[in-house]
mmCIF file of the N, C-alpha and C atoms, coordinates in Angstrom:
data_MODEL
# 
_entry.id   MODEL 
# 
loop_
_atom_site.group_PDB 
_atom_site.id 
_atom_site.type_symbol 
_atom_site.label_atom_id 
_atom_site.label_alt_id 
_atom_site.label_comp_id 
_atom_site.label_asym_id 
_atom_site.label_entity_id 
_atom_site.label_seq_id 
_atom_site.pdbx_PDB_ins_code 
_atom_site.Cartn_x 
_atom_site.Cartn_y 
_atom_site.Cartn_z 
_atom_site.occupancy 
_atom_site.B_iso_or_equiv 
_atom_site.pdbx_formal_charge 
_atom_site.auth_seq_id 
_atom_site.auth_comp_id 
_atom_site.auth_asym_id 
_atom_site.auth_atom_id 
_atom_site.pdbx_PDB_model_num 
ATOM 1   N N  . MET A 1 1  ? -5.800 -71.142 4.920   1.00 0.00 ? 1  MET A N  1 
ATOM 2   C CA . MET A 1 1  ? -4.344 -71.365 4.719   1.00 0.00 ? 1  MET A CA 1 
ATOM 3   C C  . MET A 1 1  ? -3.542 -71.467 3.662   1.00 0.00 ? 1  MET A C  1 
ATOM 4   N N  . MET A 1 2  ? -2.813 -70.288 3.473   1.00 0.00 ? 2  MET A N  1 
ATOM 5   C CA . MET A 1 2  ? -2.057 -70.157 2.317   1.00 0.00 ? 2  MET A CA 1 
ATOM 6   C C  . MET A 1 2  ? -0.645 -71.197 2.377   1.00 0.00 ? 2  MET A C  1 
ATOM 7   N N  . LEU A 1 3  ? -0.127 -71.298 1.185   1.00 0.00 ? 3  LEU A N  1 
ATOM 8   C CA . LEU A 1 3  ? 1.282  -71.697 1.029   1.00 0.00 ? 3  LEU A CA 1 
ATOM 9   C C  . LEU A 1 3  ? 1.772  -70.786 0.230   1.00 0.00 ? 3  LEU A C  1 
ATOM 10  N N  . SER A 1 4  ? 3.025  -70.560 0.451   1.00 0.00 ? 4  SER A N  1 
ATOM 11  C CA . SER A 1 4  ? 4.057  -69.761 -0.193  1.00 0.00 ? 4  SER A CA 1 
ATOM 12  C C  . SER A 1 4  ? 4.853  -70.494 -1.025  1.00 0.00 ? 4  SER A C  1 
ATOM 13  N N  . ALA A 1 5  ? 5.329  -69.849 -2.155  1.00 0.00 ? 5  ALA A N  1 
ATOM 14  C CA . ALA A 1 5  ? 6.296  -70.454 -3.252  1.00 0.00 ? 5  ALA A CA 1 
ATOM 15  C C  . ALA A 1 5  ? 7.645  -70.901 -2.516  1.00 0.00 ? 5  ALA A C  1 
ATOM 16  N N  . LYS A 1 6  ? 8.286  -70.230 -1.259  1.00 0.00 ? 6  LYS A N  1 
ATOM 17  C CA . LYS A 1 6  ? 8.901  -70.731 -0.716  1.00 0.00 ? 6  LYS A CA 1 
ATOM 18  C C  . LYS A 1 6  ? 8.813  -71.999 -0.050  1.00 0.00 ? 6  LYS A C  1 
ATOM 19  N N  . GLU A 1 7  ? 8.002  -72.021 0.622   1.00 0.00 ? 7  GLU A N  1 
ATOM 20  C CA . GLU A 1 7  ? 7.721  -73.563 1.035   1.00 0.00 ? 7  GLU A CA 1 
ATOM 21  C C  . GLU A 1 7  ? 7.157  -74.797 -0.001  1.00 0.00 ? 7  GLU A C  1 
ATOM 22  N N  . VAL A 1 8  ? 6.943  -74.657 -1.056  1.00 0.00 ? 8  VAL A N  1 
ATOM 23  C CA . VAL A 1 8  ? 6.780  -75.463 -2.081  1.00 0.00 ? 8  VAL A CA 1 
ATOM 24  C C  . VAL A 1 8  ? 8.283  -75.802 -2.595  1.00 0.00 ? 8  VAL A C  1 
ATOM 25  N N  . ASN A 1 9  ? 8.886  -74.657 -2.656  1.00 0.00 ? 9  ASN A N  1 
ATOM 26  C CA . ASN A 1 9  ? 10.720 -75.167 -3.123  1.00 0.00 ? 9  ASN A CA 1 
ATOM 27  C C  . ASN A 1 9  ? 11.194 -75.628 -2.005  1.00 0.00 ? 9  ASN A C  1 
ATOM 28  N N  . PHE A 1 10 ? 10.894 -75.329 -1.293  1.00 0.00 ? 10 PHE A N  1 
ATOM 29  C CA . PHE A 1 10 ? 11.402 -76.180 0.208   1.00 0.00 ? 10 PHE A CA 1 
ATOM 30  C C  . PHE A 1 10 ? 11.442 -77.670 0.135   1.00 0.00 ? 10 PHE A C  1 
ATOM 31  N N  . TYR A 1 11 ? 9.987  -77.813 0.571   1.00 0.00 ? 11 TYR A N  1 
ATOM 32  C CA . TYR A 1 11 ? 9.620  -79.093 -0.328  1.00 0.00 ? 11 TYR A CA 1 
ATOM 33  C C  . TYR A 1 11 ? 9.539  -80.024 -1.444  1.00 0.00 ? 11 TYR A C  1 
ATOM 34  N N  . ASN A 1 12 ? 9.952  -79.358 -2.509  1.00 0.00 ? 12 ASN A N  1 
ATOM 35  C CA . ASN A 1 12 ? 10.161 -79.930 -4.081  1.00 0.00 ? 12 ASN A CA 1 
ATOM 36  C C  . ASN A 1 12 ? 11.762 -80.334 -3.407  1.00 0.00 ? 12 ASN A C  1 
ATOM 37  N N  . ASP A 1 13 ? 12.633 -79.659 -3.049  1.00 0.00 ? 13 ASP A N  1 
ATOM 38  C CA . ASP A 1 13 ? 13.756 -79.942 -2.457  1.00 0.00 ? 13 ASP A CA 1 
ATOM 39  C C  . ASP A 1 13 ? 14.505 -81.014 -1.707  1.00 0.00 ? 13 ASP A C  1 
ATOM 40  N N  . LEU A 1 14 ? 13.270 -81.164 -0.651  1.00 0.00 ? 14 LEU A N  1 
ATOM 41  C CA . LEU A 1 14 ? 13.260 -82.475 0.259   1.00 0.00 ? 14 LEU A CA 1 
ATOM 42  C C  . LEU A 1 14 ? 12.762 -83.437 -0.747  1.00 0.00 ? 14 LEU A C  1 
ATOM 43  N N  . PHE A 1 15 ? 11.751 -83.087 -1.846  1.00 0.00 ? 15 PHE A N  1 
ATOM 44  C CA . PHE A 1 15 ? 11.536 -84.618 -2.600  1.00 0.00 ? 15 PHE A CA 1 
ATOM 45  C C  . PHE A 1 15 ? 12.772 -84.694 -2.859  1.00 0.00 ? 15 PHE A C  1 
ATOM 46  N N  . ASP A 1 16 ? 13.588 -84.108 -4.230  1.00 0.00 ? 16 ASP A N  1 
ATOM 47  C CA . ASP A 1 16 ? 14.660 -84.516 -4.878  1.00 0.00 ? 16 ASP A CA 1 
ATOM 48  C C  . ASP A 1 16 ? 15.898 -84.985 -3.704  1.00 0.00 ? 16 ASP A C  1 
ATOM 49  N N  . ARG A 1 17 ? 15.833 -85.027 -2.355  1.00 0.00 ? 17 ARG A N  1 
ATOM 50  C CA . ARG A 1 17 ? 16.618 -85.348 -2.091  1.00 0.00 ? 17 ARG A CA 1 
ATOM 51  C C  . ARG A 1 17 ? 16.294 -86.948 -1.255  1.00 0.00 ? 17 ARG A C  1 
ATOM 52  N N  . GLY A 1 18 ? 14.671 -87.234 -1.577  1.00 0.00 ? 18 GLY A N  1 
ATOM 53  C CA . GLY A 1 18 ? 14.154 -88.467 -0.860  1.00 0.00 ? 18 GLY A CA 1 
ATOM 54  C C  . GLY A 1 18 ? 13.922 -88.723 0.223   1.00 0.00 ? 18 GLY A C  1 
ATOM 55  N N  . LEU A 1 19 ? 13.316 -87.293 0.698   1.00 0.00 ? 19 LEU A N  1 
ATOM 56  C CA . LEU A 1 19 ? 12.826 -87.034 1.910   1.00 0.00 ? 19 LEU A CA 1 
ATOM 57  C C  . LEU A 1 19 ? 11.257 -86.706 2.052   1.00 0.00 ? 19 LEU A C  1 
ATOM 58  N N  . ALA A 1 20 ? 10.765 -86.416 0.828   1.00 0.00 ? 20 ALA A N  1 
ATOM 59  C CA . ALA A 1 20 ? 9.366  -86.096 0.969   1.00 0.00 ? 20 ALA A CA 1 
ATOM 60  C C  . ALA A 1 20 ? 8.580  -86.768 -0.177  1.00 0.00 ? 20 ALA A C  1 
ATOM 61  N N  . GLU A 1 21 ? 7.400  -86.809 -0.505  1.00 0.00 ? 21 GLU A N  1 
ATOM 62  C CA . GLU A 1 21 ? 6.500  -87.747 -1.354  1.00 0.00 ? 21 GLU A CA 1 
ATOM 63  C C  . GLU A 1 21 ? 6.494  -86.495 -2.647  1.00 0.00 ? 21 GLU A C  1 
ATOM 64  N N  . LYS A 1 22 ? 6.120  -86.870 -3.944  1.00 0.00 ? 22 LYS A N  1 
ATOM 65  C CA . LYS A 1 22 ? 5.850  -86.215 -4.833  1.00 0.00 ? 22 LYS A CA 1 
ATOM 66  C C  . LYS A 1 22 ? 4.921  -85.781 -4.651  1.00 0.00 ? 22 LYS A C  1 
ATOM 67  N N  . ILE A 1 23 ? 4.799  -83.997 -5.245  1.00 0.00 ? 23 ILE A N  1 
ATOM 68  C CA . ILE A 1 23 ? 2.927  -83.597 -5.509  1.00 0.00 ? 23 ILE A CA 1 
ATOM 69  C C  . ILE A 1 23 ? 2.419  -84.473 -6.840  1.00 0.00 ? 23 ILE A C  1 
ATOM 70  N N  . ASN A 1 24 ? 1.407  -84.675 -6.482  1.00 0.00 ? 24 ASN A N  1 
ATOM 71  C CA . ASN A 1 24 ? 0.505  -85.277 -7.529  1.00 0.00 ? 24 ASN A CA 1 
ATOM 72  C C  . ASN A 1 24 ? -0.359 -84.867 -8.065  1.00 0.00 ? 24 ASN A C  1 
ATOM 73  N N  . CYS A 1 25 ? -0.489 -85.175 -9.608  1.00 0.00 ? 25 CYS A N  1 
ATOM 74  C CA . CYS A 1 25 ? -1.629 -84.058 -10.198 1.00 0.00 ? 25 CYS A CA 1 
ATOM 75  C C  . CYS A 1 25 ? -2.679 -84.554 -9.969  1.00 0.00 ? 25 CYS A C  1 
ATOM 76  N N  . PRO A 1 26 ? -3.644 -84.312 -9.699  1.00 0.00 ? 26 PRO A N  1 
ATOM 77  C CA . PRO A 1 26 ? -4.697 -84.880 -9.554  1.00 0.00 ? 26 PRO A CA 1 
ATOM 78  C C  . PRO A 1 26 ? -5.737 -85.437 -10.421 1.00 0.00 ? 26 PRO A C  1 
ATOM 79  N N  . PHE A 1 27 ? -5.054 -85.062 -11.679 1.00 0.00 ? 27 PHE A N  1 
ATOM 80  C CA . PHE A 1 27 ? -5.398 -85.712 -13.073 1.00 0.00 ? 27 PHE A CA 1 
ATOM 81  C C  . PHE A 1 27 ? -5.158 -87.182 -13.514 1.00 0.00 ? 27 PHE A C  1 
ATOM 82  N N  . ASP A 1 28 ? -3.897 -87.346 -12.458 1.00 0.00 ? 28 ASP A N  1 
ATOM 83  C CA . ASP A 1 28 ? -3.310 -88.398 -13.124 1.00 0.00 ? 28 ASP A CA 1 
ATOM 84  C C  . ASP A 1 28 ? -4.028 -89.612 -12.264 1.00 0.00 ? 28 ASP A C  1 
ATOM 85  N N  . GLU A 1 29 ? -4.267 -90.737 -13.101 1.00 0.00 ? 29 GLU A N  1 
ATOM 86  C CA . GLU A 1 29 ? -5.117 -91.825 -13.165 1.00 0.00 ? 29 GLU A CA 1 
ATOM 87  C C  . GLU A 1 29 ? -4.464 -93.221 -12.521 1.00 0.00 ? 29 GLU A C  1 
ATOM 88  N N  . ILE A 1 30 ? -4.101 -92.976 -11.462 1.00 0.00 ? 30 ILE A N  1 
ATOM 89  C CA . ILE A 1 30 ? -3.441 -94.231 -10.852 1.00 0.00 ? 30 ILE A CA 1 
ATOM 90  C C  . ILE A 1 30 ? -2.010 -94.590 -11.256 1.00 0.00 ? 30 ILE A C  1 
ATOM 91  N N  . GLY A 1 31 ? -0.964 -93.403 -11.260 1.00 0.00 ? 31 GLY A N  1 
ATOM 92  C CA . GLY A 1 31 ? 0.422  -93.249 -11.866 1.00 0.00 ? 31 GLY A CA 1 
ATOM 93  C C  . GLY A 1 31 ? 0.394  -93.747 -13.503 1.00 0.00 ? 31 GLY A C  1 
ATOM 94  N N  . VAL A 1 32 ? -0.781 -93.609 -14.247 1.00 0.00 ? 32 VAL A N  1 
ATOM 95  C CA . VAL A 1 32 ? -0.484 -94.229 -15.406 1.00 0.00 ? 32 VAL A CA 1 
ATOM 96  C C  . VAL A 1 32 ? 0.655  -93.446 -16.265 1.00 0.00 ? 32 VAL A C  1 
ATOM 97  N N  . LEU A 1 33 ? 0.673  -91.884 -16.133 1.00 0.00 ? 33 LEU A N  1 
ATOM 98  C CA . LEU A 1 33 ? 1.530  -91.097 -16.425 1.00 0.00 ? 33 LEU A CA 1 
ATOM 99  C C  . LEU A 1 33 ? 2.569  -90.482 -15.542 1.00 0.00 ? 33 LEU A C  1 
ATOM 100 N N  . ASP A 1 34 ? 4.066  -90.495 -15.955 1.00 0.00 ? 34 ASP A N  1 
ATOM 101 C CA . ASP A 1 34 ? 4.850  -89.643 -14.915 1.00 0.00 ? 34 ASP A CA 1 
ATOM 102 C C  . ASP A 1 34 ? 4.471  -87.924 -15.335 1.00 0.00 ? 34 ASP A C  1 
ATOM 103 N N  . HIS A 1 35 ? 3.670  -87.786 -14.724 1.00 0.00 ? 35 HIS A N  1 
ATOM 104 C CA . HIS A 1 35 ? 3.319  -86.139 -14.597 1.00 0.00 ? 35 HIS A CA 1 
ATOM 105 C C  . HIS A 1 35 ? 3.901  -85.240 -14.043 1.00 0.00 ? 35 HIS A C  1 
ATOM 106 N N  . ILE A 1 36 ? 4.104  -84.071 -15.022 1.00 0.00 ? 36 ILE A N  1 
ATOM 107 C CA . ILE A 1 36 ? 5.209  -83.308 -14.678 1.00 0.00 ? 36 ILE A CA 1 
ATOM 108 C C  . ILE A 1 36 ? 4.580  -81.458 -14.438 1.00 0.00 ? 36 ILE A C  1 
ATOM 109 N N  . ILE A 1 37 ? 5.025  -81.767 -12.785 1.00 0.00 ? 37 ILE A N  1 
ATOM 110 C CA . ILE A 1 37 ? 4.334  -80.492 -11.857 1.00 0.00 ? 37 ILE A CA 1 
ATOM 111 C C  . ILE A 1 37 ? 4.953  -79.492 -12.074 1.00 0.00 ? 37 ILE A C  1 
ATOM 112 N N  . LEU A 1 38 ? 4.691  -78.073 -12.175 1.00 0.00 ? 38 LEU A N  1 
ATOM 113 C CA . LEU A 1 38 ? 5.149  -76.809 -12.313 1.00 0.00 ? 38 LEU A CA 1 
ATOM 114 C C  . LEU A 1 38 ? 4.726  -76.283 -10.942 1.00 0.00 ? 38 LEU A C  1 
ATOM 115 N N  . THR A 1 39 ? 5.702  -75.600 -10.355 1.00 0.00 ? 39 THR A N  1 
ATOM 116 C CA . THR A 1 39 ? 4.740  -74.573 -9.178  1.00 0.00 ? 39 THR A CA 1 
ATOM 117 C C  . THR A 1 39 ? 4.855  -73.174 -9.628  1.00 0.00 ? 39 THR A C  1 
ATOM 118 N N  . LYS A 1 40 ? 3.964  -72.506 -9.198  1.00 0.00 ? 40 LYS A N  1 
ATOM 119 C CA . LYS A 1 40 ? 3.709  -71.136 -10.515 1.00 0.00 ? 40 LYS A CA 1 
ATOM 120 C C  . LYS A 1 40 ? 2.724  -70.437 -9.058  1.00 0.00 ? 40 LYS A C  1 
ATOM 121 N N  . VAL A 1 41 ? 2.903  -69.093 -9.598  1.00 0.00 ? 41 VAL A N  1 
ATOM 122 C CA . VAL A 1 41 ? 2.639  -68.388 -8.489  1.00 0.00 ? 41 VAL A CA 1 
ATOM 123 C C  . VAL A 1 41 ? 1.295  -66.867 -9.285  1.00 0.00 ? 41 VAL A C  1 
ATOM 124 N N  . ARG A 1 42 ? 0.332  -66.828 -8.431  1.00 0.00 ? 42 ARG A N  1 
ATOM 125 C CA . ARG A 1 42 ? -0.789 -65.856 -9.276  1.00 0.00 ? 42 ARG A CA 1 
ATOM 126 C C  . ARG A 1 42 ? -0.180 -64.658 -8.836  1.00 0.00 ? 42 ARG A C  1 
ATOM 127 N N  . ASP A 1 43 ? -0.637 -63.295 -9.436  1.00 0.00 ? 43 ASP A N  1 
ATOM 128 C CA . ASP A 1 43 ? -0.383 -61.906 -9.309  1.00 0.00 ? 43 ASP A CA 1 
ATOM 129 C C  . ASP A 1 43 ? -0.955 -61.790 -7.735  1.00 0.00 ? 43 ASP A C  1 
ATOM 130 N N  . ASP A 1 44 ? -2.147 -62.465 -6.567  1.00 0.00 ? 44 ASP A N  1 
ATOM 131 C CA . ASP A 1 44 ? -1.954 -62.480 -5.600  1.00 0.00 ? 44 ASP A CA 1 
ATOM 132 C C  . ASP A 1 44 ? -1.145 -62.702 -4.782  1.00 0.00 ? 44 ASP A C  1 
ATOM 133 N N  . ASP A 1 45 ? -0.195 -63.606 -5.109  1.00 0.00 ? 45 ASP A N  1 
ATOM 134 C CA . ASP A 1 45 ? 0.836  -64.516 -4.699  1.00 0.00 ? 45 ASP A CA 1 
ATOM 135 C C  . ASP A 1 45 ? 0.359  -65.891 -3.877  1.00 0.00 ? 45 ASP A C  1 
ATOM 136 N N  . LYS A 1 46 ? -0.858 -66.203 -4.955  1.00 0.00 ? 46 LYS A N  1 
ATOM 137 C CA . LYS A 1 46 ? -1.133 -67.626 -4.223  1.00 0.00 ? 46 LYS A CA 1 
ATOM 138 C C  . LYS A 1 46 ? -0.600 -68.352 -5.118  1.00 0.00 ? 46 LYS A C  1 
ATOM 139 N N  . VAL A 1 47 ? -0.332 -69.652 -4.558  1.00 0.00 ? 47 VAL A N  1 
ATOM 140 C CA . VAL A 1 47 ? 0.541  -70.873 -5.173  1.00 0.00 ? 47 VAL A CA 1 
ATOM 141 C C  . VAL A 1 47 ? -0.469 -71.519 -5.760  1.00 0.00 ? 47 VAL A C  1 
ATOM 142 N N  . TYR A 1 48 ? -0.574 -72.088 -7.177  1.00 0.00 ? 48 TYR A N  1 
ATOM 143 C CA . TYR A 1 48 ? -0.834 -73.422 -7.882  1.00 0.00 ? 48 TYR A CA 1 
ATOM 144 C C  . TYR A 1 48 ? -0.014 -73.924 -8.246  1.00 0.00 ? 48 TYR A C  1 
ATOM 145 N N  . PHE A 1 49 ? -0.264 -75.023 -9.237  1.00 0.00 ? 49 PHE A N  1 
ATOM 146 C CA . PHE A 1 49 ? 0.393  -75.919 -10.023 1.00 0.00 ? 49 PHE A CA 1 
ATOM 147 C C  . PHE A 1 49 ? 0.116  -76.198 -11.216 1.00 0.00 ? 49 PHE A C  1 
ATOM 148 N N  . LYS A 1 50 ? 0.964  -76.609 -12.377 1.00 0.00 ? 50 LYS A N  1 
ATOM 149 C CA . LYS A 1 50 ? 0.641  -76.547 -13.510 1.00 0.00 ? 50 LYS A CA 1 
ATOM 150 C C  . LYS A 1 50 ? 1.216  -77.593 -13.924 1.00 0.00 ? 50 LYS A C  1 
ATOM 151 N N  . CYS A 1 51 ? 0.324  -78.578 -14.530 1.00 0.00 ? 51 CYS A N  1 
ATOM 152 C CA . CYS A 1 51 ? 0.934  -80.142 -14.894 1.00 0.00 ? 51 CYS A CA 1 
ATOM 153 C C  . CYS A 1 51 ? 1.268  -79.512 -16.792 1.00 0.00 ? 51 CYS A C  1 
ATOM 154 N N  . LEU A 1 52 ? 2.476  -80.325 -16.924 1.00 0.00 ? 52 LEU A N  1 
ATOM 155 C CA . LEU A 1 52 ? 2.644  -80.356 -18.364 1.00 0.00 ? 52 LEU A CA 1 
ATOM 156 C C  . LEU A 1 52 ? 2.337  -81.244 -19.188 1.00 0.00 ? 52 LEU A C  1 
ATOM 157 N N  . THR A 1 53 ? 2.295  -82.133 -18.241 1.00 0.00 ? 53 THR A N  1 
ATOM 158 C CA . THR A 1 53 ? 1.758  -83.282 -19.025 1.00 0.00 ? 53 THR A CA 1 
ATOM 159 C C  . THR A 1 53 ? 0.187  -83.878 -19.565 1.00 0.00 ? 53 THR A C  1 
ATOM 160 N N  . CYS A 1 54 ? -0.703 -83.154 -19.020 1.00 0.00 ? 54 CYS A N  1 
ATOM 161 C CA . CYS A 1 54 ? -2.418 -83.258 -19.432 1.00 0.00 ? 54 CYS A CA 1 
ATOM 162 C C  . CYS A 1 54 ? -2.843 -81.639 -19.553 1.00 0.00 ? 54 CYS A C  1 
ATOM 163 N N  . VAL A 1 55 ? -1.378 -80.790 -19.369 1.00 0.00 ? 55 VAL A N  1 
ATOM 164 C CA . VAL A 1 55 ? -1.957 -79.441 -19.781 1.00 0.00 ? 55 VAL A CA 1 
ATOM 165 C C  . VAL A 1 55 ? -3.420 -78.941 -18.902 1.00 0.00 ? 55 VAL A C  1 
ATOM 166 N N  . THR A 1 56 ? -3.027 -78.938 -17.711 1.00 0.00 ? 56 THR A N  1 
ATOM 167 C CA . THR A 1 56 ? -3.935 -78.362 -16.625 1.00 0.00 ? 56 THR A CA 1 
ATOM 168 C C  . THR A 1 56 ? -3.341 -77.410 -15.532 1.00 0.00 ? 56 THR A C  1 
ATOM 169 N N  . SER A 1 57 ? -4.117 -76.704 -15.003 1.00 0.00 ? 57 SER A N  1 
ATOM 170 C CA . SER A 1 57 ? -3.907 -75.861 -13.393 1.00 0.00 ? 57 SER A CA 1 
ATOM 171 C C  . SER A 1 57 ? -4.611 -76.778 -12.717 1.00 0.00 ? 57 SER A C  1 
ATOM 172 N N  . PHE A 1 58 ? -3.970 -76.670 -11.081 1.00 0.00 ? 58 PHE A N  1 
ATOM 173 C CA . PHE A 1 58 ? -4.793 -76.860 -10.286 1.00 0.00 ? 58 PHE A CA 1 
ATOM 174 C C  . PHE A 1 58 ? -4.152 -76.426 -9.027  1.00 0.00 ? 58 PHE A C  1 
ATOM 175 N N  . GLU A 1 59 ? -4.928 -75.871 -7.787  1.00 0.00 ? 59 GLU A N  1 
ATOM 176 C CA . GLU A 1 59 ? -4.598 -75.013 -6.599  1.00 0.00 ? 59 GLU A CA 1 
ATOM 177 C C  . GLU A 1 59 ? -4.496 -76.353 -5.793  1.00 0.00 ? 59 GLU A C  1 
ATOM 178 N N  . PRO A 1 60 ? -3.800 -75.826 -4.716  1.00 0.00 ? 60 PRO A N  1 
ATOM 179 C CA . PRO A 1 60 ? -3.416 -77.420 -3.765  1.00 0.00 ? 60 PRO A CA 1 
ATOM 180 C C  . PRO A 1 60 ? -4.327 -77.311 -2.777  1.00 0.00 ? 60 PRO A C  1 
ATOM 181 N N  . GLY A 1 61 ? -4.981 -78.709 -2.351  1.00 0.00 ? 61 GLY A N  1 
ATOM 182 C CA . GLY A 1 61 ? -6.194 -78.422 -1.638  1.00 0.00 ? 61 GLY A CA 1 
ATOM 183 C C  . GLY A 1 61 ? -5.590 -78.597 -0.155  1.00 0.00 ? 61 GLY A C  1 
ATOM 184 N N  . ILE A 1 62 ? -6.579 -78.856 0.921   1.00 0.00 ? 62 ILE A N  1 
ATOM 185 C CA . ILE A 1 62 ? -6.248 -78.410 2.377   1.00 0.00 ? 62 ILE A CA 1 
ATOM 186 C C  . ILE A 1 62 ? -5.084 -79.987 2.778   1.00 0.00 ? 62 ILE A C  1 
ATOM 187 N N  . ASN A 1 63 ? -5.098 -81.069 2.134   1.00 0.00 ? 63 ASN A N  1 
ATOM 188 C CA . ASN A 1 63 ? -4.855 -82.394 2.669   1.00 0.00 ? 63 ASN A CA 1 
ATOM 189 C C  . ASN A 1 63 ? -3.180 -81.559 2.020   1.00 0.00 ? 63 ASN A C  1 
ATOM 190 N N  . THR A 1 64 ? -2.896 -81.052 0.287   1.00 0.00 ? 64 THR A N  1 
ATOM 191 C CA . THR A 1 64 ? -1.601 -81.056 -0.092  1.00 0.00 ? 64 THR A CA 1 
ATOM 192 C C  . THR A 1 64 ? -0.720 -79.815 0.913   1.00 0.00 ? 64 THR A C  1 
ATOM 193 N N  . ILE A 1 65 ? -1.612 -78.963 0.901   1.00 0.00 ? 65 ILE A N  1 
ATOM 194 C CA . ILE A 1 65 ? -1.185 -78.111 1.818   1.00 0.00 ? 65 ILE A CA 1 
ATOM 195 C C  . ILE A 1 65 ? -0.773 -78.982 3.328   1.00 0.00 ? 65 ILE A C  1 
ATOM 196 N N  . ASN A 1 66 ? -1.304 -79.625 4.413   1.00 0.00 ? 66 ASN A N  1 
ATOM 197 C CA . ASN A 1 66 ? -1.250 -80.275 5.026   1.00 0.00 ? 66 ASN A CA 1 
ATOM 198 C C  . ASN A 1 66 ? 0.267  -80.867 5.234   1.00 0.00 ? 66 ASN A C  1 
ATOM 199 N N  . ILE A 1 67 ? 0.175  -81.897 3.856   1.00 0.00 ? 67 ILE A N  1 
ATOM 200 C CA . ILE A 1 67 ? 1.364  -82.960 3.608   1.00 0.00 ? 67 ILE A CA 1 
ATOM 201 C C  . ILE A 1 67 ? 2.928  -81.636 3.667   1.00 0.00 ? 67 ILE A C  1 
ATOM 202 N N  . ILE A 1 68 ? 2.457  -80.746 2.750   1.00 0.00 ? 68 ILE A N  1 
ATOM 203 C CA . ILE A 1 68 ? 3.525  -79.740 2.505   1.00 0.00 ? 68 ILE A CA 1 
ATOM 204 C C  . ILE A 1 68 ? 4.226  -79.298 3.884   1.00 0.00 ? 68 ILE A C  1 
ATOM 205 N N  . LYS A 1 69 ? 3.344  -78.431 4.679   1.00 0.00 ? 69 LYS A N  1 
ATOM 206 C CA . LYS A 1 69 ? 3.673  -77.815 5.817   1.00 0.00 ? 69 LYS A CA 1 
ATOM 207 C C  . LYS A 1 69 ? 4.225  -78.973 6.926   1.00 0.00 ? 69 LYS A C  1 
ATOM 208 N N  . ASN A 1 70 ? 3.272  -79.896 6.793   1.00 0.00 ? 70 ASN A N  1 
ATOM 209 C CA . ASN A 1 70 ? 3.706  -80.672 8.263   1.00 0.00 ? 70 ASN A CA 1 
ATOM 210 C C  . ASN A 1 70 ? 5.234  -81.677 7.934   1.00 0.00 ? 70 ASN A C  1 
ATOM 211 N N  . THR A 1 71 ? 5.697  -82.178 6.691   1.00 0.00 ? 71 THR A N  1 
ATOM 212 C CA . THR A 1 71 ? 6.655  -82.398 5.928   1.00 0.00 ? 71 THR A CA 1 
ATOM 213 C C  . THR A 1 71 ? 7.347  -81.639 6.555   1.00 0.00 ? 71 THR A C  1 
ATOM 214 N N  . ILE A 1 72 ? 7.445  -79.897 6.039   1.00 0.00 ? 72 ILE A N  1 
ATOM 215 C CA . ILE A 1 72 ? 8.536  -78.958 6.357   1.00 0.00 ? 72 ILE A CA 1 
ATOM 216 C C  . ILE A 1 72 ? 8.829  -79.068 7.698   1.00 0.00 ? 72 ILE A C  1 
ATOM 217 N N  . ASP A 1 73 ? 8.006  -78.867 8.541   1.00 0.00 ? 73 ASP A N  1 
ATOM 218 C CA . ASP A 1 73 ? 7.906  -78.578 10.060  1.00 0.00 ? 73 ASP A CA 1 
ATOM 219 C C  . ASP A 1 73 ? 8.836  -79.624 10.706  1.00 0.00 ? 73 ASP A C  1 
ATOM 220 N N  . LYS A 1 74 ? 8.089  -81.100 10.062  1.00 0.00 ? 74 LYS A N  1 
ATOM 221 C CA . LYS A 1 74 ? 8.831  -82.418 10.581  1.00 0.00 ? 74 LYS A CA 1 
ATOM 222 C C  . LYS A 1 74 ? 10.807 -82.222 10.482  1.00 0.00 ? 74 LYS A C  1 
ATOM 223 N N  . TYR A 1 75 ? 10.651 -82.357 9.040   1.00 0.00 ? 75 TYR A N  1 
ATOM 224 C CA . TYR A 1 75 ? 12.293 -82.064 8.752   1.00 0.00 ? 75 TYR A CA 1 
ATOM 225 C C  . TYR A 1 75 ? 12.977 -81.008 9.432   1.00 0.00 ? 75 TYR A C  1 
ATOM 226 N N  . ILE A 1 76 ? 12.348 -79.578 9.802   1.00 0.00 ? 76 ILE A N  1 
ATOM 227 C CA . ILE A 1 76 ? 13.027 -78.390 10.133  1.00 0.00 ? 76 ILE A CA 1 
ATOM 228 C C  . ILE A 1 76 ? 13.165 -78.643 11.924  1.00 0.00 ? 76 ILE A C  1 
ATOM 229 N N  . ASN A 1 77 ? 12.255 -79.421 12.366  1.00 0.00 ? 77 ASN A N  1 
ATOM 230 C CA . ASN A 1 77 ? 12.159 -79.991 13.953  1.00 0.00 ? 77 ASN A CA 1 
ATOM 231 C C  . ASN A 1 77 ? 13.477 -81.007 14.023  1.00 0.00 ? 77 ASN A C  1 
ATOM 232 N N  . GLN A 1 78 ? 13.805 -81.656 13.013  1.00 0.00 ? 78 GLN A N  1 
ATOM 233 C CA . GLN A 1 78 ? 14.805 -82.949 13.273  1.00 0.00 ? 78 GLN A CA 1 
ATOM 234 C C  . GLN A 1 78 ? 15.835 -82.626 13.747  1.00 0.00 ? 78 GLN A C  1 
ATOM 235 N N  . GLY A 1 79 ? 16.528 -81.209 12.685  1.00 0.00 ? 79 GLY A N  1 
ATOM 236 C CA . GLY A 1 79 ? 17.814 -80.293 13.143  1.00 0.00 ? 79 GLY A CA 1 
ATOM 237 C C  . GLY A 1 79 ? 17.766 -79.575 14.266  1.00 0.00 ? 79 GLY A C  1 
# 
């Protein structure tokens, strides 16, 4: 299951409006730091995230993908 940049941007917009949870860095130890996460896209159109706080990159796992897709579906089906 792949995630598109469009889906992540839509999800981030929901977060900005208080309608979704923040995408967390897997290296953030129980909220010690407020990690700054950027969405990036590889040449093969695969989405990944770059954490500017701990200078790491990570791909979304199945749980993160499901949360993003389910949140978007829930929001779209409300309207």
